[in-house]
A tleap script that builds the chain and sets N, CA, C and O, in Angstrom:
source leaprc.protein.ff14SB
mol = sequence {
  NMET GLU ILE LYS ARG ASN GLU ALA THR ILE
  ASN ARG PRO GLU GLY ASP ARG VAL ILE ASP
  ALA PRO PHE VAL PHE VAL GLY LEU GLN SER
  PHE ILE LEU GLN LEU LYS GLU GLU ASP ALA
  TRP LYS LYS ASN ASP ARG ASN GLY ILE THR
  VAL PHE LYS THR GLY ASN VAL THR VAL VAL
  VAL SER ALA LEU HIE GLU GLY ALA GLU VAL
  LEU ASP THR THR VAL ASP GLY ILE VAL SER
  VAL GLN VAL ILE GLU GLY THR VAL ARG ILE
  ASN THR SER GLU GLY ASP MET ASP LEU LYS
  GLU LYS GLU MET VAL CYS PHE HIE PRO ASN
  THR THR HIE SER ILE LYS ALA THR THR GLU
  ALA VAL ILE LEU ILE THR ASN SER SER ILE
  GLU CLYS
}
set mol.1.N position { -3.734 -5.439 25.571 }
set mol.1.CA position { -3.738 -5.603 24.136 }
set mol.1.C position { -2.719 -6.670 23.740 }
set mol.1.O position { -1.581 -6.668 24.208 }
set mol.2.N position { -3.147 -7.564 22.883 }
set mol.2.CA position { -2.249 -8.595 22.362 }
set mol.2.C position { -1.404 -8.006 21.238 }
set mol.2.O position { -1.940 -7.385 20.321 }
set mol.3.N position { -0.105 -8.193 21.303 }
set mol.3.CA position { 0.791 -7.728 20.244 }
set mol.3.C position { 0.773 -8.757 19.126 }
set mol.3.O position { 0.927 -9.955 19.363 }
set mol.4.N position { 0.577 -8.262 17.879 }
set mol.4.CA position { 0.541 -9.150 16.716 }
set mol.4.C position { 1.791 -8.934 15.881 }
set mol.4.O position { 2.288 -7.817 15.738 }
set mol.5.N position { 2.286 -10.042 15.333 }
set mol.5.CA position { 3.490 -10.005 14.513 }
set mol.5.C position { 3.229 -10.710 13.192 }
set mol.5.O position { 2.425 -11.639 13.121 }
set mol.6.N position { 3.906 -10.267 12.159 }
set mol.6.CA position { 4.011 -11.022 10.925 }
set mol.6.C position { 5.240 -11.886 11.073 }
set mol.6.O position { 6.263 -11.421 11.577 }
set mol.7.N position { 5.167 -13.120 10.651 }
set mol.7.CA position { 6.303 -14.016 10.762 }
set mol.7.C position { 7.079 -14.055 9.456 }
set mol.7.O position { 6.526 -13.807 8.385 }
set mol.8.N position { 8.355 -14.364 9.554 }
set mol.8.CA position { 9.204 -14.504 8.379 }
set mol.8.C position { 8.675 -15.621 7.488 }
set mol.8.O position { 8.091 -16.591 7.972 }
set mol.9.N position { 8.886 -15.477 6.179 }
set mol.9.CA position { 8.507 -16.500 5.203 }
set mol.9.C position { 9.704 -16.793 4.308 }
set mol.9.O position { 10.738 -16.133 4.409 }
set mol.10.N position { 9.562 -17.769 3.446 }
set mol.10.CA position { 10.636 -18.078 2.491 }
set mol.10.C position { 10.913 -16.865 1.609 }
set mol.10.O position { 12.071 -16.542 1.344 }
set mol.11.N position { 9.848 -16.186 1.151 }
set mol.11.CA position { 10.019 -15.030 0.281 }
set mol.11.C position { 10.461 -13.773 1.030 }
set mol.11.O position { 11.006 -12.845 0.432 }
set mol.12.N position { 10.224 -13.750 2.337 }
set mol.12.CA position { 10.579 -12.577 3.145 }
set mol.12.C position { 11.187 -13.070 4.458 }
set mol.12.O position { 10.556 -12.979 5.511 }
set mol.13.N position { 12.431 -13.598 4.393 }
set mol.13.CA position { 13.047 -14.185 5.579 }
set mol.13.C position { 13.279 -13.185 6.710 }
set mol.13.O position { 13.377 -13.581 7.871 }
set mol.14.N position { 13.368 -11.912 6.391 }
set mol.14.CA position { 13.526 -10.875 7.423 }
set mol.14.C position { 12.169 -10.276 7.776 }
set mol.14.O position { 12.101 -9.155 8.282 }
set mol.15.N position { 11.095 -11.006 7.515 }
set mol.15.CA position { 9.745 -10.472 7.639 }
set mol.15.C position { 9.153 -10.459 9.024 }
set mol.15.O position { 8.047 -9.947 9.197 }
set mol.16.N position { 9.822 -10.991 10.015 }
set mol.16.CA position { 9.288 -11.005 11.373 }
set mol.16.C position { 9.252 -9.567 11.905 }
set mol.16.O position { 10.301 -8.953 12.098 }
set mol.17.N position { 8.046 -9.029 12.143 }
set mol.17.CA position { 7.908 -7.651 12.594 }
set mol.17.C position { 6.573 -7.466 13.287 }
set mol.17.O position { 5.626 -8.211 13.033 }
set mol.18.N position { 6.497 -6.489 14.147 }
set mol.18.CA position { 5.252 -6.145 14.833 }
set mol.18.C position { 4.357 -5.394 13.856 }
set mol.18.O position { 4.800 -4.454 13.196 }
set mol.19.N position { 3.083 -5.816 13.764 }
set mol.19.CA position { 2.124 -5.090 12.920 }
set mol.19.C position { 0.960 -4.526 13.727 }
set mol.19.O position { 0.153 -3.758 13.203 }
set mol.20.N position { 0.869 -4.909 15.011 }
set mol.20.CA position { -0.159 -4.337 15.881 }
set mol.20.C position { 0.329 -4.378 17.320 }
set mol.20.O position { 0.724 -5.429 17.826 }
set mol.21.N position { 0.297 -3.229 17.966 }
set mol.21.CA position { 0.724 -3.066 19.355 }
set mol.21.C position { 0.170 -1.717 19.806 }
set mol.21.O position { -0.431 -1.006 19.001 }
set mol.22.N position { 0.357 -1.351 21.070 }
set mol.22.CA position { -0.127 -0.039 21.501 }
set mol.22.C position { 0.380 1.098 20.607 }
set mol.22.O position { -0.310 2.102 20.433 }
set mol.23.N position { 1.576 0.946 20.043 }
set mol.23.CA position { 2.053 1.833 18.985 }
set mol.23.C position { 2.964 1.015 18.080 }
set mol.23.O position { 3.648 0.095 18.530 }
set mol.24.N position { 2.962 1.368 16.792 }
set mol.24.CA position { 3.811 0.684 15.822 }
set mol.24.C position { 4.558 1.753 15.036 }
set mol.24.O position { 3.941 2.541 14.319 }
set mol.25.N position { 5.869 1.786 15.164 }
set mol.25.CA position { 6.696 2.713 14.393 }
set mol.25.C position { 6.854 2.157 12.989 }
set mol.25.O position { 7.143 0.973 12.818 }
set mol.26.N position { 6.667 3.002 11.981 }
set mol.26.CA position { 6.791 2.592 10.586 }
set mol.26.C position { 7.893 3.421 9.941 }
set mol.26.O position { 7.701 4.600 9.646 }
set mol.27.N position { 9.048 2.798 9.725 }
set mol.27.CA position { 10.159 3.458 9.033 }
set mol.27.C position { 9.972 3.280 7.535 }
set mol.27.O position { 10.446 2.302 6.958 }
set mol.28.N position { 9.279 4.228 6.903 }
set mol.28.CA position { 8.941 4.083 5.484 }
set mol.28.C position { 10.167 3.835 4.608 }
set mol.28.O position { 10.135 2.955 3.748 }
set mol.29.N position { 11.235 4.586 4.806 }
set mol.29.CA position { 12.406 4.427 3.952 }
set mol.29.C position { 12.988 3.024 4.051 }
set mol.29.O position { 13.416 2.461 3.043 }
set mol.30.N position { 13.009 2.461 5.238 }
set mol.30.CA position { 13.522 1.092 5.406 }
set mol.30.C position { 12.650 0.084 4.666 }
set mol.30.O position { 13.160 -0.833 4.022 }
set mol.31.N position { 11.336 0.258 4.760 }
set mol.31.CA position { 10.439 -0.660 4.053 }
set mol.31.C position { 10.565 -0.503 2.537 }
set mol.31.O position { 10.518 -1.492 1.805 }
set mol.32.N position { 10.722 0.725 2.069 }
set mol.32.CA position { 10.885 0.954 0.621 }
set mol.32.C position { 12.149 0.258 0.122 }
set mol.32.O position { 12.124 -0.417 -0.907 }
set mol.33.N position { 13.246 0.422 0.846 }
set mol.33.CA position { 14.497 -0.244 0.460 }
set mol.33.C position { 14.330 -1.757 0.470 }
set mol.33.O position { 14.805 -2.439 -0.438 }
set mol.34.N position { 13.666 -2.281 1.480 }
set mol.34.CA position { 13.433 -3.722 1.568 }
set mol.34.C position { 12.629 -4.208 0.365 }
set mol.34.O position { 12.986 -5.206 -0.261 }
set mol.35.N position { 11.543 -3.503 0.043 }
set mol.35.CA position { 10.696 -3.913 -1.079 }
set mol.35.C position { 11.479 -3.979 -2.378 }
set mol.35.O position { 11.298 -4.900 -3.174 }
set mol.36.N position { 12.349 -2.999 -2.591 }
set mol.36.CA position { 13.091 -2.915 -3.857 }
set mol.36.C position { 14.289 -3.859 -3.911 }
set mol.36.O position { 14.901 -4.018 -4.967 }
set mol.37.N position { 14.627 -4.479 -2.799 }
set mol.37.CA position { 15.716 -5.459 -2.781 }
set mol.37.C position { 15.205 -6.895 -2.892 }
set mol.37.O position { 15.988 -7.805 -3.162 }
set mol.38.N position { 13.921 -7.109 -2.691 }
set mol.38.CA position { 13.371 -8.469 -2.698 }
set mol.38.C position { 13.184 -9.006 -4.112 }
set mol.38.O position { 13.006 -8.246 -5.063 }
set mol.39.N position { 13.229 -10.336 -4.230 }
set mol.39.CA position { 13.043 -10.990 -5.523 }
set mol.39.C position { 11.701 -10.635 -6.158 }
set mol.39.O position { 11.605 -10.513 -7.379 }
set mol.40.N position { 10.667 -10.469 -5.335 }
set mol.40.CA position { 9.338 -10.139 -5.874 }
set mol.40.C position { 9.384 -8.853 -6.692 }
set mol.40.O position { 8.676 -8.741 -7.692 }
set mol.41.N position { 10.199 -7.883 -6.293 }
set mol.41.CA position { 10.340 -6.622 -7.027 }
set mol.41.C position { 11.007 -6.867 -8.382 }
set mol.41.O position { 10.654 -6.240 -9.381 }
set mol.42.N position { 11.973 -7.784 -8.401 }
set mol.42.CA position { 12.693 -8.070 -9.634 }
set mol.42.C position { 11.845 -8.890 -10.609 }
set mol.42.O position { 12.007 -8.774 -11.824 }
set mol.43.N position { 10.940 -9.718 -10.075 }
set mol.43.CA position { 10.171 -10.641 -10.903 }
set mol.43.C position { 8.800 -10.113 -11.306 }
set mol.43.O position { 8.245 -10.563 -12.308 }
set mol.44.N position { 8.243 -9.174 -10.556 }
set mol.44.CA position { 6.863 -8.728 -10.773 }
set mol.44.C position { 6.811 -7.234 -11.047 }
set mol.44.O position { 7.827 -6.542 -10.981 }
set mol.45.N position { 5.621 -6.749 -11.355 }
set mol.45.CA position { 5.476 -5.315 -11.630 }
set mol.45.C position { 5.259 -4.494 -10.365 }
set mol.45.O position { 5.142 -3.270 -10.428 }
set mol.46.N position { 5.205 -5.186 -9.184 }
set mol.46.CA position { 5.026 -4.478 -7.907 }
set mol.46.C position { 5.446 -5.379 -6.762 }
set mol.46.O position { 5.648 -6.582 -6.925 }
set mol.47.N position { 5.569 -4.759 -5.597 }
set mol.47.CA position { 5.848 -5.497 -4.371 }
set mol.47.C position { 5.270 -4.676 -3.232 }
set mol.47.O position { 5.367 -3.449 -3.246 }
set mol.48.N position { 4.672 -5.330 -2.247 }
set mol.48.CA position { 4.051 -4.603 -1.154 }
set mol.48.C position { 4.253 -5.298 0.177 }
set mol.48.O position { 4.575 -6.484 0.240 }
set mol.49.N position { 4.055 -4.525 1.247 }
set mol.49.CA position { 4.210 -5.063 2.590 }
set mol.49.C position { 3.216 -4.381 3.528 }
set mol.49.O position { 3.087 -3.157 3.533 }
set mol.50.N position { 2.520 -5.191 4.318 }
set mol.50.CA position { 1.618 -4.664 5.334 }
set mol.50.C position { 2.467 -4.192 6.508 }
set mol.50.O position { 3.245 -4.964 7.069 }
set mol.51.N position { 2.314 -2.911 6.882 }
set mol.51.CA position { 3.127 -2.356 7.961 }
set mol.51.C position { 2.326 -2.135 9.243 }
set mol.51.O position { 2.900 -1.918 10.310 }
set mol.52.N position { 1.000 -2.190 9.134 }
set mol.52.CA position { 0.133 -2.060 10.309 }
set mol.52.C position { -1.197 -2.723 9.987 }
set mol.52.O position { -1.761 -2.525 8.912 }
set mol.53.N position { -1.692 -3.520 10.947 }
set mol.53.CA position { -2.986 -4.170 10.744 }
set mol.53.C position { -3.626 -4.402 12.102 }
set mol.53.O position { -3.079 -5.102 12.953 }
set mol.54.N position { -4.790 -3.805 12.289 }
set mol.54.CA position { -5.527 -3.976 13.531 }
set mol.54.C position { -7.010 -3.900 13.223 }
set mol.54.O position { -7.422 -3.115 12.370 }
set mol.55.N position { -7.804 -4.686 13.889 }
set mol.55.CA position { -9.251 -4.610 13.715 }
set mol.55.C position { -9.662 -4.316 12.295 }
set mol.55.O position { -9.608 -5.187 11.426 }
set mol.56.N position { -10.078 -3.074 12.061 }
set mol.56.CA position { -10.579 -2.722 10.737 }
set mol.56.C position { -9.667 -1.744 9.982 }
set mol.56.O position { -10.115 -1.116 9.023 }
set mol.57.N position { -8.414 -1.604 10.389 }
set mol.57.CA position { -7.477 -0.709 9.697 }
set mol.57.C position { -6.256 -1.495 9.229 }
set mol.57.O position { -5.647 -2.241 9.996 }
set mol.58.N position { -5.910 -1.311 7.948 }
set mol.58.CA position { -4.718 -1.922 7.371 }
set mol.58.C position { -3.935 -0.848 6.626 }
set mol.58.O position { -4.514 -0.047 5.892 }
set mol.59.N position { -2.609 -0.833 6.816 }
set mol.59.CA position { -1.733 0.109 6.121 }
set mol.59.C position { -0.692 -0.697 5.358 }
set mol.59.O position { -0.011 -1.548 5.930 }
set mol.60.N position { -0.570 -0.420 4.048 }
set mol.60.CA position { 0.326 -1.165 3.170 }
set mol.60.C position { 1.226 -0.188 2.417 }
set mol.60.O position { 0.760 0.840 1.925 }
set mol.61.N position { 2.516 -0.514 2.329 }
set mol.61.CA position { 3.440 0.215 1.463 }
set mol.61.C position { 3.617 -0.640 0.221 }
set mol.61.O position { 3.909 -1.833 0.314 }
set mol.62.N position { 3.439 -0.027 -0.943 }
set mol.62.CA position { 3.548 -0.768 -2.198 }
set mol.62.C position { 4.467 -0.022 -3.162 }
set mol.62.O position { 4.296 1.174 -3.397 }
set mol.63.N position { 5.438 -0.737 -3.714 }
set mol.63.CA position { 6.337 -0.192 -4.733 }
set mol.63.C position { 5.855 -0.705 -6.086 }
set mol.63.O position { 5.587 -1.895 -6.249 }
set mol.64.N position { 5.747 0.206 -7.055 }
set mol.64.CA position { 5.214 -0.130 -8.376 }
set mol.64.C position { 6.226 0.238 -9.454 }
set mol.64.O position { 6.758 1.349 -9.465 }
set mol.65.N position { 6.488 -0.699 -10.357 }
set mol.65.CA position { 7.291 -0.359 -11.531 }
set mol.65.C position { 6.448 0.511 -12.456 }
set mol.65.O position { 5.219 0.442 -12.427 }
set mol.66.N position { 7.099 1.322 -13.271 }
set mol.66.CA position { 6.373 2.136 -14.248 }
set mol.66.C position { 5.482 1.225 -15.092 }
set mol.66.O position { 5.936 0.203 -15.607 }
set mol.67.N position { 4.225 1.600 -15.227 }
set mol.67.CA position { 3.261 0.820 -16.003 }
set mol.67.C position { 2.466 -0.184 -15.190 }
set mol.67.O position { 1.472 -0.717 -15.683 }
set mol.68.N position { 2.874 -0.456 -13.960 }
set mol.68.CA position { 2.130 -1.403 -13.112 }
set mol.68.C position { 0.729 -0.863 -12.862 }
set mol.68.O position { 0.536 0.336 -12.665 }
set mol.69.N position { -0.246 -1.769 -12.871 }
set mol.69.CA position { -1.641 -1.363 -12.670 }
set mol.69.C position { -2.304 -2.197 -11.584 }
set mol.69.O position { -2.109 -3.409 -11.501 }
set mol.70.N position { -3.081 -1.531 -10.766 }
set mol.70.CA position { -3.961 -2.163 -9.798 }
set mol.70.C position { -5.355 -1.825 -10.296 }
set mol.70.O position { -5.815 -0.695 -10.132 }
set mol.71.N position { -6.033 -2.795 -10.903 }
set mol.71.CA position { -7.262 -2.516 -11.638 }
set mol.71.C position { -8.525 -2.743 -10.823 }
set mol.71.O position { -8.614 -3.682 -10.032 }
set mol.72.N position { -9.493 -1.871 -11.029 }
set mol.72.CA position { -10.867 -2.012 -10.537 }
set mol.72.C position { -10.956 -2.500 -9.096 }
set mol.72.O position { -11.540 -3.547 -8.818 }
set mol.73.N position { -10.376 -1.740 -8.198 }
set mol.73.CA position { -10.416 -2.054 -6.779 }
set mol.73.C position { -11.645 -1.417 -6.144 }
set mol.73.O position { -11.905 -0.230 -6.341 }
set mol.74.N position { -12.391 -2.195 -5.393 }
set mol.74.CA position { -13.536 -1.695 -4.638 }
set mol.74.C position { -13.407 -2.228 -3.219 }
set mol.74.O position { -13.276 -3.434 -3.011 }
set mol.75.N position { -13.443 -1.330 -2.246 }
set mol.75.CA position { -13.274 -1.712 -0.852 }
set mol.75.C position { -14.500 -1.246 -0.079 }
set mol.75.O position { -15.064 -0.193 -0.376 }
set mol.76.N position { -14.914 -2.035 0.918 }
set mol.76.CA position { -16.115 -1.693 1.685 }
set mol.76.C position { -15.828 -0.717 2.826 }
set mol.76.O position { -16.584 -0.646 3.795 }
set mol.77.N position { -14.743 0.027 2.704 }
set mol.77.CA position { -14.394 1.001 3.733 }
set mol.77.C position { -13.767 2.232 3.115 }
set mol.77.O position { -13.713 2.377 1.894 }
set mol.78.N position { -13.295 3.116 3.976 }
set mol.78.CA position { -12.598 4.318 3.541 }
set mol.78.C position { -11.181 3.913 3.140 }
set mol.78.O position { -10.521 3.159 3.855 }
set mol.79.N position { -10.715 4.416 1.997 }
set mol.79.CA position { -9.378 4.103 1.504 }
set mol.79.C position { -8.676 5.412 1.155 }
set mol.79.O position { -9.269 6.310 0.559 }
set mol.80.N position { -7.391 5.505 1.541 }
set mol.80.CA position { -6.576 6.618 1.072 }
set mol.80.C position { -5.360 6.046 0.363 }
set mol.80.O position { -4.829 5.004 0.747 }
set mol.81.N position { -4.930 6.745 -0.680 }
set mol.81.CA position { -3.729 6.384 -1.430 }
set mol.81.C position { -2.848 7.626 -1.436 }
set mol.81.O position { -3.225 8.663 -1.982 }
set mol.82.N position { -1.671 7.513 -0.825 }
set mol.82.CA position { -0.725 8.623 -0.760 }
set mol.82.C position { 0.513 8.253 -1.552 }
set mol.82.O position { 1.045 7.154 -1.398 }
set mol.83.N position { 0.976 9.162 -2.398 }
set mol.83.CA position { 2.173 8.919 -3.188 }
set mol.83.C position { 3.392 9.371 -2.389 }
set mol.83.O position { 3.511 10.538 -2.016 }
set mol.84.N position { 4.288 8.430 -2.135 }
set mol.84.CA position { 5.525 8.705 -1.407 }
set mol.84.C position { 6.639 9.055 -2.392 }
set mol.84.O position { 7.411 9.986 -2.159 }
set mol.85.N position { 6.717 8.309 -3.487 }
set mol.85.CA position { 7.708 8.549 -4.541 }
set mol.85.C position { 7.032 8.379 -5.889 }
set mol.85.O position { 6.125 7.558 -6.028 }
set mol.86.N position { 7.463 9.148 -6.886 }
set mol.86.CA position { 7.002 8.974 -8.254 }
set mol.86.C position { 5.645 9.589 -8.524 }
set mol.86.O position { 5.208 10.504 -7.825 }
set mol.87.N position { 4.976 9.065 -9.564 }
set mol.87.CA position { 3.653 9.552 -9.948 }
set mol.87.C position { 2.759 8.377 -10.327 }
set mol.87.O position { 3.221 7.365 -10.853 }
set mol.88.N position { 1.477 8.538 -10.048 }
set mol.88.CA position { 0.480 7.533 -10.420 }
set mol.88.C position { -0.729 8.234 -11.028 }
set mol.88.O position { -0.970 9.417 -10.786 }
set mol.89.N position { -1.474 7.490 -11.812 }
set mol.89.CA position { -2.738 7.973 -12.371 }
set mol.89.C position { -3.849 7.176 -11.707 }
set mol.89.O position { -3.815 5.945 -11.686 }
set mol.90.N position { -4.824 7.876 -11.170 }
set mol.90.CA position { -5.978 7.257 -10.535 }
set mol.90.C position { -7.156 7.368 -11.495 }
set mol.90.O position { -7.464 8.458 -11.977 }
set mol.91.N position { -7.811 6.253 -11.772 }
set mol.91.CA position { -8.991 6.233 -12.637 }
set mol.91.C position { -10.218 5.904 -11.804 }
set mol.91.O position { -10.208 4.949 -11.027 }
set mol.92.N position { -11.279 6.696 -11.963 }
set mol.92.CA position { -12.567 6.438 -11.320 }
set mol.92.C position { -13.668 6.695 -12.326 }
set mol.92.O position { -13.417 7.255 -13.393 }
set mol.93.N position { -14.879 6.293 -12.000 }
set mol.93.CA position { -16.009 6.575 -12.889 }
set mol.93.C position { -16.299 8.073 -12.959 }
set mol.93.O position { -16.955 8.538 -13.891 }
set mol.94.N position { -15.812 8.823 -11.978 }
set mol.94.CA position { -16.013 10.282 -11.931 }
set mol.94.C position { -14.949 11.046 -12.705 }
set mol.94.O position { -15.084 12.250 -12.923 }
set mol.95.N position { -13.893 10.357 -13.121 }
set mol.95.CA position { -12.803 11.015 -13.837 }
set mol.95.C position { -11.454 10.490 -13.381 }
set mol.95.O position { -11.366 9.645 -12.490 }
set mol.96.N position { -10.413 11.002 -14.004 }
set mol.96.CA position { -9.055 10.564 -13.733 }
set mol.96.C position { -8.261 11.710 -13.116 }
set mol.96.O position { -8.577 12.884 -13.309 }
set mol.97.N position { -7.217 11.340 -12.365 }
set mol.97.CA position { -6.338 12.365 -11.801 }
set mol.97.C position { -4.935 11.812 -11.698 }
set mol.97.O position { -4.734 10.618 -11.475 }
set mol.98.N position { -3.968 12.697 -11.863 }
set mol.98.CA position { -2.571 12.339 -11.684 }
set mol.98.C position { -2.131 12.818 -10.314 }
set mol.98.O position { -2.401 13.955 -9.925 }
set mol.99.N position { -1.454 11.946 -9.587 }
set mol.99.CA position { -0.928 12.297 -8.272 }
set mol.99.C position { 0.579 12.190 -8.303 }
set mol.99.O position { 1.138 11.256 -8.879 }
set mol.100.N position { 1.231 13.153 -7.679 }
set mol.100.CA position { 2.688 13.114 -7.572 }
set mol.100.C position { 3.067 13.026 -6.101 }
set mol.100.O position { 2.200 12.999 -5.228 }
set mol.101.N position { 4.359 12.980 -5.837 }
set mol.101.CA position { 4.855 12.857 -4.470 }
set mol.101.C position { 4.182 13.843 -3.531 }
set mol.101.O position { 3.985 15.012 -3.863 }
set mol.102.N position { 3.834 13.346 -2.351 }
set mol.102.CA position { 3.222 14.122 -1.273 }
set mol.102.C position { 1.780 14.539 -1.576 }
set mol.102.O position { 1.261 15.470 -0.960 }
set mol.103.N position { 1.140 13.860 -2.515 }
set mol.103.CA position { -0.285 14.069 -2.772 }
set mol.103.C position { -1.022 12.778 -2.467 }
set mol.103.O position { -0.443 11.692 -2.505 }
set mol.104.N position { -2.313 12.909 -2.162 }
set mol.104.CA position { -3.103 11.723 -1.854 }
set mol.104.C position { -4.546 11.926 -2.298 }
set mol.104.O position { -4.998 13.041 -2.557 }
set mol.105.N position { -5.243 10.809 -2.372 }
set mol.105.CA position { -6.668 10.814 -2.674 }
set mol.105.C position { -7.348 9.892 -1.668 }
set mol.105.O position { -6.779 8.884 -1.252 }
set mol.106.N position { -8.570 10.249 -1.283 }
set mol.106.CA position { -9.350 9.449 -0.340 }
set mol.106.C position { -10.643 9.011 -1.023 }
set mol.106.O position { -11.253 9.778 -1.768 }
set mol.107.N position { -11.048 7.784 -0.764 }
set mol.107.CA position { -12.248 7.221 -1.366 }
set mol.107.C position { -13.241 6.808 -0.286 }
set mol.107.O position { -12.866 6.249 0.745 }
set mol.108.N position { -14.503 7.093 -0.542 }
set mol.108.CA position { -15.563 6.577 0.312 }
set mol.108.C position { -15.767 5.097 -0.004 }
set mol.108.O position { -15.295 4.619 -1.036 }
set mol.109.N position { -16.462 4.365 0.868 }
set mol.109.CA position { -16.680 2.942 0.629 }
set mol.109.C position { -17.318 2.669 -0.740 }
set mol.109.O position { -18.132 3.444 -1.240 }
set mol.110.N position { -16.917 1.548 -1.315 }
set mol.110.CA position { -17.475 1.014 -2.558 }
set mol.110.C position { -17.256 1.921 -3.765 }
set mol.110.O position { -18.026 1.868 -4.724 }
set mol.111.N position { -16.213 2.751 -3.730 }
set mol.111.CA position { -15.844 3.567 -4.882 }
set mol.111.C position { -14.796 2.804 -5.679 }
set mol.111.O position { -13.666 2.630 -5.222 }
set mol.112.N position { -15.168 2.353 -6.857 }
set mol.112.CA position { -14.247 1.589 -7.688 }
set mol.112.C position { -13.191 2.526 -8.260 }
set mol.112.O position { -13.500 3.607 -8.761 }
set mol.113.N position { -11.933 2.085 -8.173 }
set mol.113.CA position { -10.829 2.894 -8.684 }
set mol.113.C position { -9.709 1.974 -9.174 }
set mol.113.O position { -9.604 0.818 -8.762 }
set mol.114.N position { -8.889 2.512 -10.050 }
set mol.114.CA position { -7.696 1.820 -10.533 }
set mol.114.C position { -6.508 2.745 -10.324 }
set mol.114.O position { -6.648 3.968 -10.296 }
set mol.115.N position { -5.338 2.138 -10.179 }
set mol.115.CA position { -4.108 2.894 -9.991 }
set mol.115.C position { -3.113 2.417 -11.040 }
set mol.115.O position { -2.920 1.213 -11.207 }
set mol.116.N position { -2.475 3.355 -11.753 }
set mol.116.CA position { -1.428 3.005 -12.712 }
set mol.116.C position { -0.209 3.868 -12.421 }
set mol.116.O position { -0.304 5.093 -12.344 }
set mol.117.N position { 0.934 3.216 -12.263 }
set mol.117.CA position { 2.178 3.952 -12.041 }
set mol.117.C position { 2.638 4.544 -13.367 }
set mol.117.O position { 2.914 3.808 -14.314 }
set mol.118.N position { 2.720 5.865 -13.438 }
set mol.118.CA position { 3.187 6.527 -14.664 }
set mol.118.C position { 4.701 6.709 -14.646 }
set mol.118.O position { 5.306 7.019 -15.672 }
set mol.119.N position { 5.310 6.516 -13.475 }
set mol.119.CA position { 6.757 6.391 -13.296 }
set mol.119.C position { 6.930 5.297 -12.247 }
set mol.119.O position { 5.940 4.811 -11.698 }
set mol.120.N position { 8.151 4.907 -11.963 }
set mol.120.CA position { 8.345 4.039 -10.810 }
set mol.120.C position { 7.798 4.803 -9.610 }
set mol.120.O position { 8.075 5.992 -9.456 }
set mol.121.N position { 7.027 4.132 -8.763 }
set mol.121.CA position { 6.348 4.843 -7.674 }
set mol.121.C position { 6.274 3.991 -6.415 }
set mol.121.O position { 6.370 2.765 -6.455 }
set mol.122.N position { 6.101 4.686 -5.299 }
set mol.122.CA position { 5.828 4.039 -4.017 }
set mol.122.C position { 4.595 4.719 -3.444 }
set mol.122.O position { 4.527 5.945 -3.371 }
set mol.123.N position { 3.612 3.903 -3.035 }
set mol.123.CA position { 2.378 4.450 -2.471 }
set mol.123.C position { 2.125 3.858 -1.092 }
set mol.123.O position { 2.567 2.754 -0.774 }
set mol.124.N position { 1.409 4.617 -0.293 }
set mol.124.CA position { 0.985 4.188 1.029 }
set mol.124.C position { -0.532 4.094 0.987 }
set mol.124.O position { -1.213 5.097 0.771 }
set mol.125.N position { -1.064 2.895 1.194 }
set mol.125.CA position { -2.506 2.652 1.129 }
set mol.125.C position { -3.014 2.393 2.538 }
set mol.125.O position { -2.494 1.535 3.252 }
set mol.126.N position { -4.027 3.136 2.927 }
set mol.126.CA position { -4.664 2.927 4.222 }
set mol.126.C position { -6.117 2.552 3.967 }
set mol.126.O position { -6.836 3.272 3.274 }
set mol.127.N position { -6.548 1.427 4.524 }
set mol.127.CA position { -7.907 0.932 4.360 }
set mol.127.C position { -8.538 0.817 5.748 }
set mol.127.O position { -8.033 0.110 6.620 }
set mol.128.N position { -9.635 1.517 5.927 }
set mol.128.CA position { -10.382 1.425 7.172 }
set mol.128.C position { -11.738 0.834 6.839 }
set mol.128.O position { -12.649 1.550 6.425 }
set mol.129.N position { -11.873 -0.474 7.020 }
set mol.129.CA position { -13.115 -1.148 6.630 }
set mol.129.C position { -14.217 -0.841 7.623 }
set mol.129.O position { -13.969 -0.478 8.772 }
set mol.130.N position { -15.424 -0.997 7.152 }
set mol.130.CA position { -16.605 -0.742 7.977 }
set mol.130.C position { -16.888 -1.991 8.803 }
set mol.130.O position { -16.929 -3.104 8.279 }
set mol.131.N position { -17.080 -1.785 10.096 }
set mol.131.CA position { -17.404 -2.930 10.956 }
set mol.131.C position { -18.812 -3.422 10.643 }
set mol.131.O position { -19.730 -2.637 10.405 }
set mol.132.N position { -18.953 -4.743 10.650 }
set mol.132.CA position { -20.257 -5.338 10.310 }
set mol.132.C position { -20.914 -5.883 11.532 }
set mol.132.O position { -22.018 -6.422 11.451 }
savepdb mol mol.pdb
quit
């Protein structure tokens, strides 16, 4: 197996990290602290980082300021959204739900949904796309 890395960038100079290997340890607290210390967090309503990416699976940690919205997302795979910190409101055509820490929702492919942070929040998004 080829080990894949994300390389450092101007916006994320400490960004060099393994994102795919036989195993990838994800220290959530370290990533949360990193996200909240970066300029992107200070300038925008959210900041996120891919912590694992292989074939058809991607895992992202995203920090959201209160009121931040991720609108009308539709993915061609299975998606889960887990709340690590804070609370978010999930909107779907089937109805709305509030999620708090340690709760999650899973979506089947092509289910349109929106996410709004009702407090400052951190979410873990896992996307498993369908192979074509």
